[in-house]
C-alpha atoms as one frame of an Amber mdcrd trajectory, in Angstrom:
protein
   7.589 -24.414  49.640   5.178 -21.993  48.004   2.486 -22.948  45.533   4.238
 -21.049  42.744   7.423 -23.034  43.355   5.668 -26.398  43.538   3.239 -25.851
  40.667   4.359 -23.255  38.089   2.387 -24.855  35.269  -0.508 -26.539  37.087
   0.732 -30.147  36.887  -1.662 -33.068  36.946  -1.865 -34.958  40.231  -3.866
 -38.028  41.020  -5.311 -36.227  44.039  -5.169 -32.638  45.258  -6.008 -32.268
  48.950  -6.977 -28.861  50.304  -6.270 -28.692  54.027  -3.328 -30.021  56.018
  -5.067 -30.875  59.266  -5.422 -34.410  60.558  -8.165 -35.281  58.027  -6.197
 -34.052  55.026  -2.960 -35.664  56.170  -4.649 -38.992  56.932  -6.118 -39.075
  53.419  -2.693 -38.166  52.039  -1.036 -40.966  54.010  -3.430 -43.611  52.674
  -3.157 -42.371  49.097   0.615 -41.957  49.303   0.933 -45.551  50.453  -1.238
 -46.510  47.474   1.478 -44.902  45.304  -0.703 -42.070  44.108   0.743 -38.693
  43.203  -0.663 -36.407  45.897  -0.239 -32.775  46.880  -1.551 -31.238  50.091
  -2.257 -27.488  50.058  -2.286 -25.905  53.488  -2.388 -22.312  54.736  -0.985
 -23.269  58.138  -3.910 -22.132  60.317  -5.617 -25.235  61.749  -8.854 -24.806
  63.674  -7.403 -26.350  66.840  -4.228 -24.250  66.848  -5.220 -22.284  70.008
  -5.717 -25.507  71.984  -2.849 -26.625  74.157  -3.403 -30.338  73.700  -5.226
 -32.984  71.681  -7.322 -35.452  73.662  -9.167 -38.659  72.859  -6.599 -39.822
  70.283  -5.056 -43.092  71.526  -1.245 -42.953  71.921  -1.334 -39.177  71.291
  -3.528 -38.002  74.160  -2.208 -34.732  75.584   0.033 -33.957  72.613   0.091
 -30.343  71.363  -1.794 -30.073  68.031   1.211 -28.577  66.223   3.395 -31.504
  67.277   0.814 -34.046  66.097   0.585 -32.371  62.682   4.358 -32.195  62.314
   4.605 -35.943  62.931   1.899 -36.537  60.328   3.634 -34.283  57.787   6.878
 -36.182  58.228   5.065 -39.467  57.663   3.350 -38.428  54.425   6.570 -36.964
  53.034   8.080 -40.414  53.449   5.590 -41.726  50.879   6.271 -39.050  48.307
   3.360 -36.755  49.135   4.062 -33.106  48.263   3.234 -30.432  50.834   2.661
 -26.917  49.572   2.131 -23.828  51.696  -0.753 -22.092  49.978  -3.971 -20.251
  50.695  -6.697 -21.514  48.401  -8.778 -18.724  46.899 -11.264 -20.721  44.836
 -12.306 -24.128  43.574 -14.162 -24.376  40.285 -16.771 -26.961  39.307 -14.164
 -29.102  37.533 -12.051 -29.340  40.687  -9.289 -26.949  39.600  -7.815 -25.167
  42.624  -6.553 -21.600  42.449  -4.416 -20.112  45.184  -4.162 -16.584  46.478
  -0.793 -16.011  44.805  -2.079 -16.971  41.362  -1.022 -20.634  41.402  -3.202
 -23.413  40.066  -3.392 -27.089  40.921  -5.282 -29.776  39.057  -5.862 -33.376
  40.001  -7.935 -36.267  38.795  -9.764 -36.068  42.135 -10.022 -33.291  44.729
 -10.483 -33.733  48.485 -11.583 -30.745  50.561 -10.392 -31.180  54.147 -10.301
 -27.493  54.939 -12.003 -27.614  58.303 -13.881 -24.561  59.518 -13.127 -21.201
  61.081 -14.705 -20.558  64.475 -16.682 -17.322  64.814 -16.568 -16.231  68.447
 -19.059 -13.994  70.250 -18.106 -10.337  70.429 -17.077 -10.253  74.067 -14.100
  -8.215  75.240 -11.153 -10.407  76.158 -12.704 -13.652  74.934 -10.597 -14.318
  71.853  -7.300 -14.123  73.722  -8.523 -16.844  76.121  -9.881 -19.141  73.359
  -8.399 -22.611  73.660  -6.943 -21.818  77.082  -9.749 -21.388  79.602 -12.485
 -20.496  77.098 -13.351 -23.858  75.611 -15.768 -25.580  73.268 -15.751 -29.342
  73.727 -16.220 -30.938  77.175 -14.956 -34.247  75.783 -11.736 -32.535  74.680
 -11.138 -30.306  77.686 -13.598 -31.183  80.440 -11.223 -33.469  82.324  -8.745
 -30.617  82.736 -11.449 -28.486  84.416 -12.509 -31.016  87.055 -13.786 -29.395
  90.289 -13.256 -25.857  89.012 -15.853 -23.093  88.883 -17.349 -23.530  85.415
 -19.666 -21.424  83.287 -21.501 -22.150  80.056 -22.361 -19.310  77.684 -25.966
 -19.850  76.647 -26.267 -18.879  72.984 -28.780 -21.467  71.755 -30.737 -24.585
  72.621 -27.626 -26.782  72.424 -26.133 -24.785  75.300 -28.592 -26.499  77.636
 -27.201 -29.922  76.784 -23.681 -28.529  77.014 -24.365 -27.302  80.552 -25.696
 -30.721  81.529 -22.554 -32.361  80.183 -20.220 -29.848  81.843 -21.949 -30.587
  85.160 -20.328 -34.054  85.158 -16.928 -32.369  85.683 -17.801 -30.017  88.528
 -20.426 -29.350  91.176 -20.098 -25.591  90.532 -21.649 -24.882  87.131 -23.630
 -21.867  85.960 -25.451 -21.390  82.660 -25.515 -17.732  81.602 -28.409 -16.973
  79.232 -26.374 -14.646  77.034 -28.093 -14.965  73.660 -31.521 -15.594  72.215
 -32.299 -18.541  74.425 -35.160 -19.342  76.745 -35.660 -22.285  79.050 -38.737
 -24.440  78.996 -40.152 -25.508  82.326 -38.755 -28.985  81.724 -35.268 -27.638
  80.923 -35.280 -25.367  83.959 -36.353 -28.129  86.327 -33.804 -30.521  84.828
 -30.941 -28.070  85.275 -32.045 -27.303  88.821 -32.209 -31.007  89.631 -28.630
 -31.430  88.415 -27.454 -28.459  90.450 -26.761 -26.142  87.477 -27.461 -22.523
  88.359 -28.978 -20.232  85.729 -28.187 -16.525  85.352 -29.997 -14.299  82.847
 -27.721 -11.611  81.421 -25.503 -10.494  78.573 -21.766 -11.068  79.002 -19.766
  -8.021  77.912 -16.291  -8.761  79.245 -14.059 -11.418  80.736 -12.277 -10.620
  83.967  -8.744 -12.046  83.979  -6.412 -12.217  86.987  -2.830 -13.472  86.892
  -3.331 -14.617  83.289  -6.291 -16.797  84.224 -10.039 -16.403  83.760 -11.625
 -15.170  86.995 -15.170 -14.056  86.142 -17.702 -13.020  83.530 -18.809  -9.394
  83.631 -22.460  -8.824  82.661 -23.979  -5.739  81.090 -25.725  -4.817  84.376
 -22.401  -4.879  86.244 -22.965  -8.249  87.869 -19.982 -10.620  87.898 -20.159
 -14.399  87.625 -17.034 -16.054  89.074 -15.643 -18.876  86.924 -12.323 -20.483
  86.115 -13.311 -21.838  82.712 -16.027 -20.948  80.217 -17.590 -23.366  77.728
 -19.393 -22.158  74.622 -20.408 -23.307  71.169 -19.192 -20.798  68.558 -20.593
 -20.351  65.109 -18.376 -21.529  62.243 -17.752 -20.494  58.665 -15.893 -21.545
  55.541 -14.455 -19.419  52.740 -17.116 -18.873  50.085 -14.624 -19.470  47.265
 -14.310 -23.107  48.309 -18.020 -23.863  48.235 -19.303 -21.666  45.402 -20.039
 -24.657  43.155 -20.995 -27.110  45.908 -24.162 -27.855  47.822 -23.982 -26.706
  51.448 -26.287 -27.116  54.425 -27.821 -24.505  56.717 -24.601 -24.350  58.753
 -22.493 -23.657  55.652 -20.897 -27.111  55.703 -20.370 -29.106  52.516 -23.057
 -31.692  51.790 -21.780 -35.137  50.744 -23.279 -38.550  50.101 -22.494 -41.563
  52.284 -19.180 -42.050  50.469 -18.028 -38.470  50.953 -18.641 -37.219  47.425
 -19.975 -33.687  47.028 -22.490 -32.449  44.474 -19.628 -32.392  41.942 -18.481
 -35.776  40.642 -14.730 -35.479  41.242 -14.834 -33.394  44.415 -14.913 -34.992
  47.873 -15.040 -33.540  51.384 -14.196 -34.807  54.866 -13.621 -33.651  58.439
 -14.997 -30.440  59.903 -15.761 -29.200  56.393 -18.723 -31.597  56.499 -19.242
 -32.044  60.241 -18.388 -29.219  62.686 -18.446 -31.604  65.644 -15.986 -34.178
  64.237 -13.122 -34.648  66.709  -9.538 -35.381  65.684  -9.775 -39.153  65.929
 -13.141 -39.242  64.126 -11.872 -36.982  61.337  -8.874 -39.262  60.860 -11.086
 -42.350  60.619 -13.470 -40.713  58.149 -10.522 -39.535  56.036  -9.058 -43.040
  55.913 -12.333 -44.447  54.577 -12.696 -41.614  52.083  -9.166 -42.113  50.762
  -9.920 -45.788  50.090 -13.024 -44.792  48.116 -11.119 -42.159  46.142  -8.372
 -44.634  45.295 -11.026 -47.112  44.124 -12.377 -44.443  41.768  -8.870 -43.810
  40.437  -8.357 -47.542  39.943 -11.666 -47.797  38.071 -10.538 -45.006  35.782
  -7.102 -46.609  35.319  -8.774 -49.872  34.317 -10.962 -48.129  31.769  -7.972
 -46.390  30.222  -5.982 -49.641  30.121  -8.819 -51.529  28.415  -9.316 -48.737
  25.884  -5.600 -48.692  25.094  -5.505 -52.471  24.685  -8.302 -52.614  22.124
  -6.439 -50.933  19.238  -3.401 -53.097  19.919  -5.536 -56.240  19.836  -7.164
 -55.076  16.604  -3.762 -54.544  14.965  -2.668 -58.085  15.906  -5.851 -59.570
  14.471  -5.396 -57.627  11.230  -1.787 -58.775  10.949  -2.824 -62.402  11.483
  -5.481 -62.070   8.798  -3.026 -60.664   6.275  -0.553 -63.420   7.054  -3.242
 -66.075   6.478  -4.130 -64.614   3.074
C-alpha cells in the first residue's frame, strides 16, 4: 500500500506513527487495542536490517529482525491498524506529515519512532560486513563471538569501555586507536591488566577470506588479525523530521519524561531519542508512551463530550422553563 493510495485527502487519524520498527509497532499495538484509529508510515529500512538475529528479547532470542517485524505487523493489522509504505519527507510544527510522493497524513497526535541511520567509518570493505562480523553491541552479538580473535575500533572515549566489555567474550582482544583518541595512564594500565592489547594506527581496509573477516589493514601496511570487529558508529536522522523539534548534541529528539517533544502533540520514542536503546527496551518504552498518548486522547474526548453536552442541557432547561410558564 502506498501513501497516496491510503491517504489521498489527508484523513484524520487519532494517531499517526512514523516508523515501523519494534517501537512504532508496539505503540501501534497498544493504541489499536485501545480502539484508536492508527496509521503506521514506514519506509522499510530498519536500522537493524543488516543484523542476522535479534538477541535479548525473551521468546524471540535469535530470530531474524525481518521475521520479528513481520509478526508484529500481522498482529497490529488484526486490531485495525493501517500500515502504509511511505518515506516521510517532513513534519511540520502542527504534526502534519508529508511524504516523499506528495502524500499527507494528519492525526490528533503524532509519534516519531523513526530510529536512526548509522554512519559508518570510511574504511574499504567495512559496510559490506556490517551486521555480520563488523558489529556494534556486545550485548547483542558478543555471545556469538566467544573465544574468537576480536578487535575494537577506537574512535572515541567510549571505545575504551567497549574494549573492556568485549574482553569478557574472548582472551584475544585488541583495541586499535583509529580515530582521535588517546589513552590516559589509568586507561592504559587498566586495559593491560585485563589483557587487552593496544595498537596505534589508522585502519584503511578490511581483509576478508572465504567470506569472513580475517584482519584489519592499517595505513602503514601492518595487519591486525581478527575474526570480528566491534565499533560504535555515528548516527543521524533526516533533518525534515526534526526541523521544528528540539534535538540534543547527537541529533536525537529531546523529550520530557513522558516522551513528549518540544511540540505539544508530537511524541518520540526508541532510537530517535536514545541511540543505545535495544529492541526490548524500545518496545517497553513504546508501550508506556502509547498509554500516555491514549490518556491525552481520552482527556480531549472528555472535553469534547462535556462541551457538546452543555448546549443540550441548556435546551432542556429552557424547554422546562417555558412549560412551567
